[in-house]
C-alpha positions as CSV (number, residue, x, y, z in Angstrom):
1,M,95.0,119.9,86.5
2,Q,94.6,118.2,89.7
3,N,91.7,116.3,91.2
4,Q,90.5,117.3,94.8
5,E,91.6,113.4,96.3
6,S,95.3,114.5,94.8
7,K,94.7,118.1,96.2
8,T,94.6,116.6,99.0
9,H,96.6,113.9,99.2
10,R,99.9,116.7,98.1
11,V,99.2,119.4,100.8
12,G,98.7,117.0,103.4
13,E,102.5,115.4,103.2
14,W,103.0,119.0,102.2
15,A,101.7,119.3,106.5
16,S,103.6,117.0,107.9
17,L,107.4,117.6,106.0
18,R,106.8,120.7,107.6
19,N,105.2,119.7,111.5
20,T,101.7,122.1,110.5
21,S,98.4,121.3,111.5
22,V,96.8,120.2,107.7
23,E,94.1,123.0,108.4
24,I,96.4,125.2,108.2
25,A,98.4,123.7,105.3
26,E,94.5,123.2,103.0
27,A,93.9,126.9,104.4
28,I,98.3,128.1,102.9
29,F,97.0,126.4,99.7
30,E,93.3,127.6,99.6
31,V,95.2,131.3,99.6
32,A,98.0,130.3,97.8
33,N,95.5,129.3,94.8
34,Y,97.4,125.7,95.1
35,D,100.8,127.4,93.9
36,E,103.8,126.0,96.3
37,K,105.7,128.3,95.6
38,D,103.4,130.9,97.1
39,A,102.4,127.8,99.4
40,E,105.7,127.9,101.1
41,K,106.0,132.4,101.3
42,I,102.9,132.0,103.5
43,W,104.0,129.5,105.5
44,E,107.4,131.8,105.7
45,D,106.0,135.1,106.4
46,G,102.4,133.9,108.3
47,S,99.1,135.1,107.5
48,D,96.1,136.2,110.1
49,E,93.9,134.8,106.9
50,V,94.7,131.5,106.6
51,L,95.4,131.7,111.0
52,E,91.3,132.3,110.4
53,R,90.5,130.1,108.4
54,A,92.6,127.3,109.8
55,F,90.5,127.3,112.5
56,K,87.2,127.8,110.3
57,K,88.1,124.4,110.0
58,T,87.9,121.9,112.8
59,D,86.8,123.0,116.3
60,K,90.3,121.8,117.8
61,D,91.3,124.9,120.1
62,T,95.2,125.0,119.0
63,L,96.7,123.8,115.5
64,F,100.3,124.1,114.7
65,W,102.2,125.7,112.2
66,G,105.9,124.5,112.9
67,E,107.7,125.0,115.4
68,Q,104.3,127.3,116.9
69,T,101.1,126.1,118.9
70,I,98.2,128.3,117.3
71,E,95.9,128.7,119.5
72,R,92.1,129.8,119.1
73,K,91.4,132.2,121.3
74,N,94.4,133.5,120.2
75,V,93.0,134.5,116.6
């Protein structure tokens, strides 16, 4: 079982490879229960639940999901 530090590193690396904000990647992995296959599917399909969770993690007004810029006001 991974500890929190290794989960955080893995999620950060995953986010970087996909040009996705860490907050969104963290929310994706939470929703996917840290299953990478499920996380990849969520990343490809999108998720309103992920966006809501991601913006709760930060005070930023914009986050990046791949090539899309997501604005807080649109969530």
